[in-house]
C-alpha positions as CSV (number, residue, x, y, z in Angstrom):
1,X,3.3,11.0,-225.1
2,X,5.0,10.8,-221.7
3,X,6.0,13.9,-219.7
4,X,9.5,13.8,-221.1
5,X,8.8,16.3,-223.9
6,X,8.2,18.9,-221.2
7,X,10.6,17.6,-218.6
8,X,13.5,17.7,-221.0
9,X,13.0,21.4,-221.5
10,X,14.0,21.6,-225.2
11,X,13.5,25.4,-225.0
12,X,16.6,26.0,-222.9
13,X,18.7,25.6,-226.1
14,X,16.9,28.7,-227.4
15,X,18.0,31.0,-224.5
16,X,20.3,33.9,-225.2
17,X,23.9,33.0,-224.3
18,X,23.8,35.1,-221.1
19,X,20.6,33.5,-219.7
20,X,21.0,30.5,-217.4
21,X,18.6,27.6,-217.3
22,X,17.8,28.3,-213.6
23,X,17.9,31.3,-211.4
24,X,18.5,31.2,-207.6
25,X,15.5,31.7,-205.3
26,X,15.5,35.3,-203.8
27,X,17.2,35.4,-200.4
28,X,16.0,39.0,-199.8
29,X,12.6,40.7,-200.0
30,X,11.7,43.1,-202.8
31,X,12.0,45.9,-200.1
32,X,15.5,44.9,-199.2
33,X,16.4,44.9,-202.9
34,X,15.0,48.4,-203.4
35,X,16.8,49.7,-200.3
36,X,20.0,48.2,-201.6
37,X,19.6,50.1,-204.9
38,X,18.8,53.3,-202.9
39,X,22.1,52.8,-200.9
40,X,24.1,52.0,-204.0
41,X,22.9,54.8,-206.3
42,X,21.2,57.4,-204.0
43,X,21.7,60.2,-206.5
44,X,20.5,58.3,-209.6
45,X,16.9,59.1,-210.8
46,X,14.5,56.5,-209.5
47,X,11.5,58.2,-211.1
48,X,11.3,60.4,-214.1
49,X,7.8,62.0,-213.9
50,X,7.2,64.0,-217.1
51,X,10.2,66.3,-217.2
52,X,11.1,66.0,-213.5
53,X,13.3,63.6,-211.6
54,X,13.2,62.0,-208.1
55,X,16.4,60.3,-206.9
56,X,16.6,56.9,-205.2
57,X,17.7,58.6,-202.0
58,X,14.7,61.0,-202.1
59,X,12.2,58.2,-202.9
60,X,13.6,56.0,-200.1
61,X,13.4,59.0,-197.7
62,X,9.8,59.7,-198.6
63,X,8.9,56.1,-198.2
64,X,10.6,56.0,-194.8
65,X,8.6,59.0,-193.6
66,X,5.4,57.4,-194.9
67,X,6.3,54.2,-192.9
68,X,6.5,56.5,-189.8
69,X,3.1,57.9,-190.6
70,X,1.6,54.4,-191.1
71,X,3.1,53.3,-187.7
72,X,1.2,56.2,-186.1
73,X,-1.9,54.9,-187.8
74,X,-1.4,51.5,-186.2
75,X,-0.5,49.8,-189.5
76,X,1.8,46.8,-189.0
77,X,2.8,43.4,-190.4
78,X,0.2,41.9,-192.7
79,X,-2.2,45.0,-192.7
80,X,-3.4,46.1,-196.1
81,X,-2.7,49.5,-197.7
82,X,-4.7,50.2,-200.8
83,X,-3.3,52.5,-203.5
84,X,-5.8,54.1,-206.0
85,X,-3.8,56.3,-208.3
86,X,-2.6,56.5,-211.9
87,X,1.1,56.2,-212.9
88,X,2.3,58.8,-210.3
89,X,5.4,58.8,-208.1
90,X,3.1,58.6,-205.1
91,X,2.3,55.0,-206.0
92,X,6.0,54.1,-205.3
93,X,6.1,56.2,-202.2
94,X,3.0,54.4,-200.8
95,X,4.2,51.0,-201.9
96,X,7.7,51.2,-200.4
97,X,6.4,53.0,-197.3
98,X,3.8,50.2,-196.7
99,X,6.4,47.5,-197.2
100,X,8.7,49.1,-194.6
101,X,5.9,48.4,-192.1
102,X,5.6,44.8,-193.4
103,X,2.2,45.7,-194.8
104,X,0.6,44.3,-198.0
105,X,0.0,46.7,-200.9
106,X,-3.4,46.4,-202.7
107,X,-3.0,48.2,-206.1
108,X,-6.4,49.3,-207.4
109,X,-7.4,50.1,-210.9
110,X,-8.1,53.8,-211.2
111,X,-11.0,53.0,-213.5
112,X,-13.0,51.3,-210.7
113,X,-16.4,52.8,-210.0
114,X,-18.1,53.0,-206.6
115,X,-19.6,49.4,-206.5
116,X,-16.3,47.9,-207.7
117,X,-14.2,49.9,-205.3
118,X,-16.5,48.9,-202.4
119,X,-15.9,45.2,-203.3
120,X,-12.1,45.6,-203.5
121,X,-11.7,47.5,-200.2
122,X,-14.1,45.2,-198.3
123,X,-12.6,42.0,-199.8
124,X,-9.1,43.1,-199.0
125,X,-9.9,44.6,-195.6
126,X,-7.7,47.6,-196.4
127,X,-7.0,49.8,-193.4
128,X,-5.4,52.7,-195.3
129,X,-6.3,54.2,-198.7
130,X,-3.8,56.3,-200.7
131,X,-5.9,58.0,-203.4
132,X,-5.8,60.7,-206.1
133,X,-7.8,63.7,-205.0
134,X,-10.1,63.5,-208.0
135,X,-10.8,59.8,-207.5
136,X,-11.6,60.5,-203.8
137,X,-14.1,63.2,-204.7
138,X,-15.7,61.3,-207.6
139,X,-15.7,57.7,-206.3
140,X,-14.0,56.9,-203.0
141,X,-15.8,59.5,-200.8
142,X,-19.1,57.7,-200.8
143,X,-17.5,54.2,-200.5
144,X,-15.0,54.6,-197.6
145,X,-17.5,54.9,-194.8
146,X,-18.8,51.3,-195.6
147,X,-15.3,49.8,-195.4
148,X,-12.6,49.0,-192.9
149,X,-10.5,52.0,-194.1
150,X,-9.5,54.1,-191.1
151,X,-7.1,56.6,-192.8
152,X,-7.3,58.3,-196.2
153,X,-4.3,60.1,-197.7
154,X,-5.1,62.0,-200.9
155,X,-2.6,63.3,-203.4
156,X,-2.5,65.2,-206.7
157,X,-1.1,64.3,-210.1
158,X,0.3,67.9,-210.1
159,X,2.6,67.1,-207.1
160,X,6.3,66.8,-208.0
161,X,5.8,69.2,-211.0
162,X,6.5,72.9,-211.3
163,X,3.6,75.3,-211.0
164,X,1.7,75.7,-214.2
165,X,3.2,72.7,-216.0
166,X,1.0,72.4,-219.0
167,X,1.0,68.7,-220.0
168,X,-1.8,67.6,-222.3
169,X,-2.7,64.6,-220.2
170,X,-3.0,66.7,-217.1
171,X,-5.5,69.1,-218.7
172,X,-8.3,70.0,-216.2
173,X,-6.3,68.7,-213.2
174,X,-6.9,70.8,-210.0
175,X,-6.2,70.4,-206.3
176,X,-9.1,69.1,-204.4
177,X,-8.5,68.5,-200.7
178,X,-11.5,66.9,-199.1
179,X,-12.8,66.8,-195.5
180,X,-11.8,63.7,-193.6
181,X,-8.6,63.2,-195.6
182,X,-4.9,64.2,-195.2
183,X,-2.7,65.5,-198.0
184,X,0.0,62.9,-198.5
185,X,3.0,65.1,-199.3
186,X,2.1,67.7,-196.6
187,X,1.9,64.9,-194.1
188,X,5.3,63.6,-195.1
189,X,6.9,67.0,-194.9
190,X,5.9,67.2,-191.2
191,X,7.0,63.7,-190.4
192,X,10.3,62.6,-188.8
193,X,12.2,59.8,-190.4
194,X,12.3,57.0,-187.8
195,X,14.3,54.0,-188.8
196,X,12.9,52.0,-185.9
197,X,9.5,51.7,-187.7
198,X,11.2,49.5,-190.4
199,X,9.9,45.9,-189.9
200,X,11.9,42.9,-191.0
201,X,10.4,41.6,-194.2
202,X,11.3,38.1,-195.5
203,X,11.0,36.8,-199.1
204,X,8.0,34.7,-198.0
205,X,6.0,37.7,-196.7
206,X,3.2,38.9,-198.8
207,X,4.0,41.9,-201.0
208,X,0.8,42.5,-203.0
209,X,-2.8,41.5,-203.2
210,X,-3.4,41.9,-206.9
211,X,-7.0,41.6,-208.1
212,X,-7.6,39.6,-211.3
213,X,-9.7,41.4,-213.9
214,X,-12.7,39.3,-213.0
215,X,-13.6,38.2,-216.6
216,X,-15.2,35.0,-215.0
217,X,-17.1,36.3,-212.1
218,X,-16.0,38.6,-209.3
219,X,-12.3,39.6,-209.1
220,X,-10.1,37.5,-206.9
221,X,-7.1,38.8,-204.9
222,X,-3.9,36.9,-205.9
223,X,-1.6,36.7,-203.0
224,X,1.9,37.5,-204.3
225,X,4.9,37.1,-202.0
226,X,8.1,39.2,-202.1
227,X,9.9,36.1,-203.4
228,X,7.4,35.8,-206.3
229,X,7.9,39.4,-207.3
230,X,11.7,39.5,-206.8
231,X,12.1,36.3,-208.7
232,X,10.3,37.6,-211.8
233,X,11.9,41.0,-211.6
234,X,15.2,39.1,-211.8
235,X,13.8,37.1,-214.7
236,X,13.1,40.4,-216.6
237,X,16.6,41.8,-215.7
238,X,18.4,38.7,-216.8
239,X,16.2,37.9,-219.9
240,X,16.7,41.3,-221.5
241,X,20.1,42.2,-220.0
242,X,19.2,45.3,-218.0
243,X,22.4,47.1,-216.9
244,X,23.4,50.4,-215.4
245,X,22.8,52.4,-218.5
246,X,19.2,51.2,-219.0
247,X,15.9,52.8,-218.0
248,X,12.3,51.6,-218.1
249,X,9.4,53.3,-219.9
250,X,6.2,52.8,-217.8
251,X,3.5,52.3,-220.5
252,X,1.6,49.6,-218.5
253,X,-0.6,50.8,-215.6
254,X,1.3,50.4,-212.3
255,X,-1.7,48.7,-210.6
256,X,-1.4,45.8,-213.1
257,X,0.9,42.9,-212.7
258,X,3.0,44.0,-215.8
259,X,3.5,47.5,-214.3
260,X,4.2,46.1,-210.8
261,X,6.8,43.6,-211.9
262,X,8.0,44.7,-215.4
263,X,8.2,48.4,-214.4
264,X,8.3,49.0,-210.6
265,X,10.0,45.9,-209.3
266,X,12.5,45.6,-212.2
267,X,13.6,49.3,-211.9
268,X,13.8,49.0,-208.1
269,X,15.9,45.8,-208.3
270,X,18.2,47.1,-211.0
271,X,18.5,50.6,-209.6
272,X,17.5,52.2,-212.8
273,X,15.1,55.1,-213.7
274,X,11.4,54.5,-214.3
275,X,9.7,57.0,-216.7
276,X,6.0,57.6,-215.9
277,X,3.5,60.3,-216.9
278,X,0.2,59.9,-215.0
279,X,-1.9,58.1,-217.7
280,X,-1.3,56.7,-221.2
281,X,-1.1,59.3,-224.0
282,X,0.6,58.4,-227.3
283,X,1.9,61.9,-228.0
284,X,3.4,62.2,-224.5
285,X,4.9,58.8,-224.9
286,X,6.7,59.8,-228.1
287,X,7.9,63.0,-226.5
288,X,9.3,61.4,-223.4
289,X,11.0,58.6,-225.3
290,X,12.8,61.3,-227.3
291,X,13.6,63.3,-224.1
292,X,14.7,60.5,-221.7
293,X,15.8,57.8,-224.2
294,X,14.5,54.8,-222.2
295,X,15.7,51.4,-223.4
296,X,13.2,48.9,-222.2
297,X,9.4,48.6,-222.0
298,X,6.7,46.0,-221.8
299,X,3.0,46.7,-222.5
300,X,-0.1,45.6,-224.2
301,X,0.1,45.5,-228.0
302,X,-2.6,48.2,-228.1
303,X,0.0,50.7,-226.7
304,X,2.2,50.0,-229.7
305,X,-0.7,50.3,-232.1
306,X,-1.6,53.7,-230.6
307,X,2.0,54.9,-231.1
308,X,1.9,53.8,-234.8
309,X,-1.3,55.8,-235.3
310,X,-0.3,58.8,-233.2
311,X,0.1,62.3,-234.9
312,X,3.8,63.0,-235.3
313,X,4.8,59.3,-235.2
314,X,6.2,59.6,-238.7
315,X,9.1,61.7,-237.4
316,X,9.5,60.1,-234.0
317,X,12.8,58.6,-233.0
318,X,12.2,55.6,-230.8
319,X,15.6,54.0,-231.5
320,X,16.6,53.9,-227.8
321,X,13.7,51.6,-227.1
322,X,15.4,48.5,-228.5
323,X,14.5,46.2,-225.6
324,X,10.8,46.2,-226.5
325,X,8.3,43.6,-225.3
326,X,4.6,43.1,-225.5
327,X,2.2,40.9,-223.5
328,X,-1.2,40.7,-222.0
329,X,-3.1,40.4,-225.2
330,X,-2.6,38.4,-228.4
331,X,-0.4,39.9,-231.1
332,X,-1.0,39.5,-234.8
333,X,2.2,39.0,-236.8
334,X,1.2,41.8,-239.2
335,X,1.3,44.3,-236.3
336,X,4.9,43.5,-235.3
337,X,5.9,43.8,-238.9
338,X,4.2,47.2,-239.4
339,X,5.8,48.5,-236.1
340,X,9.3,47.3,-237.2
341,X,8.8,48.8,-240.6
342,X,7.8,52.2,-239.1
343,X,10.2,52.5,-236.1
344,X,12.9,50.0,-236.8
345,X,12.1,48.2,-233.6
346,X,11.2,44.5,-233.2
347,X,8.5,43.9,-230.6
348,X,9.4,40.7,-228.7
349,X,6.4,38.7,-227.4
350,X,6.1,37.9,-223.7
351,X,3.4,36.0,-221.7
352,X,2.3,35.9,-218.1
353,X,-0.7,36.4,-215.8
354,X,-1.5,38.1,-212.6
355,X,-1.1,34.7,-210.9
356,X,2.4,34.2,-212.3
357,X,3.7,37.7,-211.5
358,X,4.1,38.5,-215.1
359,X,6.3,36.3,-217.3
360,X,6.3,32.6,-217.6
361,X,7.3,32.7,-221.3
362,X,9.1,35.2,-223.4
363,X,10.9,35.5,-226.8
364,X,14.6,35.5,-226.0
365,X,16.0,39.0,-226.5
366,X,17.4,39.3,-229.9
367,X,15.5,36.3,-231.3
368,X,12.4,36.5,-233.5
369,X,9.2,34.7,-232.7
370,X,8.1,32.0,-235.2
371,X,4.5,31.8,-236.4
372,X,2.5,28.6,-236.0
373,X,1.6,27.4,-239.4
374,X,-1.6,25.7,-238.3
375,X,-3.2,28.6,-236.4
376,X,-1.2,31.7,-237.7
377,X,-0.4,32.6,-234.1
378,X,2.8,34.4,-233.2
379,X,4.7,32.5,-230.6
380,X,4.6,33.9,-227.0
381,X,8.1,32.5,-226.6
382,X,9.6,29.8,-224.5
383,X,9.4,29.2,-220.7
384,X,11.7,31.5,-218.7
385,X,14.3,30.1,-216.2
386,X,12.7,28.1,-213.4
387,X,9.3,27.8,-215.1
388,X,8.0,24.2,-215.5
389,X,5.5,24.3,-218.3
390,X,3.2,21.7,-219.8
391,X,0.0,21.5,-221.8
392,X,-2.8,19.3,-220.5
393,X,-6.1,18.0,-221.9
394,X,-9.0,20.5,-221.9
395,X,-11.2,17.7,-220.5
396,X,-8.7,16.1,-218.0
397,X,-5.9,18.3,-216.5
398,X,-4.1,15.1,-215.4
399,X,-3.4,14.1,-219.0
400,X,-0.7,15.8,-221.0
401,X,-1.1,16.5,-224.7
402,X,1.5,15.8,-227.3
403,X,3.7,18.2,-229.3
404,X,1.7,20.2,-231.8
405,X,-1.6,19.4,-230.0
406,X,-3.7,22.1,-228.4
407,X,-4.0,21.9,-224.6
408,X,-4.5,24.0,-221.6
409,X,-1.3,25.7,-220.5
410,X,-0.2,24.8,-216.9
411,X,2.8,26.2,-215.0
412,X,4.7,25.6,-211.8
413,X,7.6,27.6,-210.4
414,X,8.9,30.3,-208.1
415,X,6.9,33.0,-209.9
416,X,3.5,31.3,-209.3
417,X,1.3,33.0,-206.7
418,X,0.5,31.4,-203.3
419,X,-3.3,31.5,-203.3
420,X,-6.5,33.5,-203.8
421,X,-7.2,35.8,-200.9
422,X,-9.8,34.1,-198.6
423,X,-11.0,31.8,-201.4
424,X,-9.7,28.3,-200.6
425,X,-12.1,26.6,-203.0
426,X,-11.1,28.9,-205.9
427,X,-7.5,28.3,-205.1
428,X,-8.0,24.5,-205.1
429,X,-9.7,24.6,-208.5
430,X,-6.9,26.7,-210.0
431,X,-4.3,24.1,-209.4
432,X,-3.8,20.5,-210.5
433,X,-0.9,18.4,-209.3
434,X,0.9,21.5,-208.1
435,X,0.5,23.2,-211.5
436,X,-1.5,26.4,-212.0
437,X,-4.1,26.0,-214.8
438,X,-4.1,29.2,-216.8
439,X,-7.2,28.9,-218.8
440,X,-5.2,29.6,-221.9
441,X,-5.1,27.1,-224.8
442,X,-1.7,26.6,-226.4
443,X,0.4,24.3,-228.6
444,X,4.2,23.6,-228.3
445,X,6.4,22.8,-231.2
446,X,9.4,20.4,-231.1
447,X,11.9,23.2,-230.3
448,X,9.9,24.3,-227.3
449,X,8.2,27.4,-228.7
450,X,4.7,28.0,-227.3
451,X,1.8,29.4,-229.2
452,X,-1.3,30.7,-227.3
453,X,-4.2,29.7,-229.5
454,X,-6.9,31.3,-227.2
455,X,-8.6,31.5,-223.9
456,X,-10.4,28.3,-223.2
457,X,-13.7,30.1,-222.6
458,X,-13.4,32.3,-225.8
459,X,-13.4,29.3,-228.1
460,X,-16.3,29.5,-230.6
461,X,-18.1,26.2,-231.5
462,X,-19.5,26.4,-235.0
463,X,-21.5,23.2,-235.9
464,X,-19.1,21.2,-233.8
465,X,-16.0,22.8,-235.3
466,X,-13.7,24.7,-232.9
467,X,-12.8,28.3,-234.0
468,X,-10.2,30.3,-232.1
469,X,-11.0,34.1,-232.3
470,X,-7.2,34.7,-232.6
471,X,-7.0,33.1,-235.9
472,X,-9.8,35.2,-237.4
473,X,-8.4,38.4,-235.9
474,X,-4.9,37.7,-237.3
475,X,-6.3,37.4,-240.8
476,X,-8.3,40.6,-240.4
477,X,-5.2,42.5,-239.2
478,X,-3.6,41.8,-242.5
479,X,-6.2,44.0,-244.2
480,X,-4.8,47.5,-244.8
481,X,-8.0,49.2,-243.6
482,X,-8.3,47.5,-240.2
483,X,-6.9,49.3,-237.1
484,X,-8.4,47.1,-234.3
485,X,-10.5,43.9,-234.3
486,X,-12.0,41.6,-231.8
487,X,-13.8,38.4,-232.7
488,X,-16.5,36.7,-230.6
489,X,-19.0,33.9,-231.0
490,X,-22.7,34.8,-231.1
491,X,-25.7,32.5,-230.9
492,X,-26.9,31.0,-234.2
493,X,-30.0,28.8,-234.6
494,X,-28.5,26.7,-237.4
495,X,-24.8,26.5,-236.3
496,X,-25.1,26.8,-232.5
497,X,-22.6,29.7,-232.7
498,X,-21.3,31.8,-235.5
499,X,-18.3,34.2,-235.9
500,X,-18.7,37.9,-235.5
501,X,-16.0,40.5,-235.9
502,X,-16.0,44.0,-234.3
503,X,-13.8,46.2,-236.3
504,X,-12.3,49.8,-235.9
505,X,-11.1,51.0,-239.2
506,X,-8.0,53.1,-239.7
507,X,-8.6,56.9,-239.9
508,X,-9.6,58.0,-243.3
509,X,-10.2,54.5,-244.6
510,X,-13.5,53.2,-245.8
511,X,-14.3,49.6,-246.1
512,X,-17.5,47.6,-246.1
513,X,-18.5,44.7,-244.0
514,X,-19.0,42.7,-247.2
515,X,-15.5,43.4,-248.3
516,X,-14.0,42.2,-245.0
517,X,-16.2,39.1,-245.0
518,X,-15.1,38.3,-248.5
519,X,-11.4,39.0,-247.6
520,X,-11.7,36.4,-244.8
521,X,-13.7,33.9,-246.9
522,X,-10.8,33.8,-249.4
523,X,-8.3,33.0,-246.7
524,X,-10.1,30.7,-244.2
525,X,-12.1,27.5,-244.0
526,X,-15.8,28.0,-244.6
527,X,-16.8,27.5,-240.9
528,X,-14.2,30.1,-239.7
529,X,-14.8,33.3,-241.6
530,X,-17.0,35.9,-239.9
531,X,-20.7,36.0,-241.0
532,X,-21.1,39.4,-239.4
533,X,-19.0,42.5,-239.1
534,X,-19.8,45.5,-236.9
535,X,-17.9,48.7,-237.1
536,X,-16.9,50.6,-233.9
537,X,-14.9,53.8,-233.5
538,X,-12.8,51.8,-231.0
539,X,-12.9,48.3,-229.7
540,X,-13.7,48.4,-226.0
541,X,-10.7,47.5,-223.8
542,X,-9.8,46.9,-220.2
543,X,-7.4,49.4,-218.6
544,X,-4.6,47.1,-219.5
545,X,-5.4,47.0,-223.2
546,X,-7.2,43.6,-223.4
547,X,-10.3,43.6,-225.6
548,X,-13.5,43.2,-223.7
549,X,-14.9,40.1,-225.5
550,X,-17.5,39.5,-222.8
551,X,-18.9,43.0,-223.3
552,X,-18.9,42.5,-227.1
553,X,-20.7,39.1,-226.8
554,X,-23.4,40.8,-224.7
555,X,-23.7,43.6,-227.1
556,X,-27.2,44.2,-228.5
557,X,-26.0,46.5,-231.3
558,X,-27.3,45.7,-234.8
559,X,-24.4,44.6,-237.0
560,X,-23.8,46.6,-240.1
561,X,-23.8,44.5,-243.2
562,X,-24.8,41.3,-241.3
């Protein structure tokens, strides 16, 4: 097959009527776009933090004062400012303040431990660290002296809230000012707003240094420009039709590309409120959806699974959240069906990576994703405007594969990152013929729907037969006793590898390993069904909700019922 099957873009015919085939390249930076929103709707809530609101005018003013503080610290164009918080308003203050100085924001996972934080701070060369007080005391304090960090601003998850606010996911929070640090909000209160510190920032300037999760070696910093971020924020806005009455529910971590683009940048571009609440909590999510009535969210499927299983979910009204998307981890069709049955909301699939600034593919809003008959996978959607997508041979990235054949998914377009920070060889390996090689294996049907079959490295080889973990997981998810499942390949003397499933059962449900193996045996080819099942209270995940297959593969636990 020639390249025409991809070049003709059959998927454009599946777009919603209001979505164009192409979007213009951003002419302004993400900072300019945020400031435009702040000037247009200064009194509208920019952030809804628990039950409190911060307006666009207030947020822009706080960011402006932080820019003045950073100027006094010698921070200028291209310097790195690291942000090590949960989903708190201070994340946005630090981000927009750093951008006003032309600095690059380095969002850090609050789950990082000392050794990991040391790597990220040293690799990025961050000059300033904005950090939750508890994270400074427990992790950063011992790390900072061995890095290039010159200034540390600490802040509390209790800031912006009334005294004694008793939220469940703030239990145990206390104020902890440490020596050698400055309190962020106190510093801002004493700072004069000086418009002269505002640097000119162009679309091609770097906005973020976002570290990949490092599933294949040490994390790499993806260099994301303001143009990359602004383009895909506009993709989100256009794709789901975000207007003046909409608001965004922040279920993804803000340090993650989904949170950065699908929450922060989208809200800032559209000038609509972002609802956040420190860290994920299903009960608090349900409460705040009922209070603030947000209309759009995007997060890992595990977020939606936790909402289905949360106490009180039977009576929850999530009807406002009609514009509902999930990405970042594979979705079993049975889960979207159960969610829709329970809440009346269809979860649209979406697909992207750190390197693509969130979406390259999405299910058009209002459409329903088809299921691939061969693999049982739910479609991740169709390429978004401006994304050139193709599937290439797993052995030779220069060779395209035909419709219906599995190949590595490759993408090119204005959303694709520039390079890996200080890693030219890694950057070169990641691209072929200008296309970024994602490492995900997919198939495309004749209409242009894409189905991610699996990660290339997660494929299980059983006696020469290829088994995709996704297919086994999707079958297990149809069993009524299964809450979570992750499938991996484990060494097998006879077969080379064999299939093992790690299962978390639903609360109050009892099921045996033999029953689940038998369930799969009836529904799958002999080489595919799991030979071992191990039960866990919960399948281990990254902070963004992806299952940690590598950790499971390395597990030395004894399987029950093996």
